[in-house]
C-alpha positions, 0 to 999 in steps of 0.5 A: 368560855370553852368553845368545845362545849359550844360545838359539842352541845350544839351537835348533841341536840339532835340526839336528845329528841326523845327528851325534847318531845317529853318536855313539849308533851308537858305543855302545849304543843309548840308553837302556840303563840307568836315567835319573836326574832330579835335582831340586835341592830336597827333596820338596814343592816346585814342581820335585818336583811337576813331576818325579814324574808326568813321570818316570813318563810318560817311563819308559813312553815310553823303556822304562827307569826314570826315578829322581827324585833330590832333591839339595838345597842352596844354594837349588838350586845343589847339584843344578843344579851336579851336573847341569852336571858330569855326563856328557852322555850322557842318563843325568842330567837336571835338572828345574829352577826359574826360580832356575837362571837367575840363581843363577850371578849371585848367586854372582858378587856374592860374588866366587865363580866360579859352580858352573855357567852357564846355558849349561851346559845344553841346554833340553828343554821347560817343564812348569809356570809359575805366579805365586807366591802370598802365603800367610798362615795361616787365623788371621792377622790380615791380611785383605788386603795392605794390612793386612799392609803397614800392620802391616809398616810399624809393625814393621819386620823383625818379620814373618817369611817363609820361602823356598826359599833365598837368591836362590831362587824364593820369595826374589826375589818378596819382595825385589821386594815389599819394594822396591816397598812400602818395607817390611822383612820378616825373611827366614828361608831353608830348603833348598827350597820344601817345608821352607819351606812346612812351617815356615810351616804349623808357625808357625815364620814368619809368611808365605811365597811358594809356587807355587799347586800347593804351597799349594793343598792347604792352602788347600783344607783351610782352613789357608791364605789367599792375599792376592795373587799375582805373576802378570802376568795373571789366571788362572782358578785364582786367580780373586778373588785380586788380583795385585801389579800390580793392587794398584799394584806394576807391576814386581812380577811373578814366575813360578816355572816348572819345566822339564827340562834336560840337560848341555851336549854331550848328543847331539842325537839323545838331546835329540830323544828327550827332547823327544818324551818330554816332548811325550807326557808333557805331553799325557798326561791322567794327568800333566796331571790331577795338575797341574790337581788341584794348582792348577798347570795344565800349561804346556808349551813345546817346546824353541825356545819354551822356550829363548827363554822362559828367555833372556827370563826371565833377562834380566828377573830378573838385573838384580833379583838384582844390585840386591839385592846381597850379603845379608851387607852388608845385615845389617851 
């Protein structure tokens, strides 16, 4: 997949407003019915956190219901592919996570034809962008990353961690961490960040990586402690929590972002309406306060900046996925 086409195609959309208006004129004005916003994970994760308040705001802007549809499976592949195959009519959208950029390359590792490509979508806007955080339970024996690594080196593969699924947005950060430190954890994949967090809280696994907005309520009630984060720079919300880079692992950086996409071929006039709707949603105090209270501040980018951001993130992360390789071969 040529990522230059992804960026070029996204940025070309605003210049094609006349064509989009002509396409809309051939049928009923959009939106004429309810809109579905697919989240490719179960409730309780980063994509769901972004989708629900934004859906409510878009309803006010567009005048039709925006229904959040959780279509979980295969670390996000099922929901992403569903939207990629949907009619490009503006009635099926995707609130995607960062993993959507490299999951097609993970499929290629197994000699499978990807169920979608990155350029199967048109980016609309980014909503959130948080560094993953390394979580331990309140009663865990590790008080620091150094404690965790010391224990992990003594017991390779004994300390387990939950993720949102193979090659998902909470799996890749741990793979990066393991490669940088030389330790080996036991990976236990789930169907999304929400189930992965519940498994961790229920002591089915020892540690996990999550978006701050997912972890923060459990930090506040004393059930969870944060040992580190995967951010590239300090953030006020994580004051006092060291980054992996600050701990000496210079290439261990991962942001779990959430953004809205439409299927490729969606009329530019609809894309323009959605961009305006996202702009209003991300400046709506009711929306931004929900994100702020969750510890996941709004990180809005409009289409041009978001398209370039996605392209750059994919360029950085796809080689990491390829370096990780096939998981079944690691288990032999």
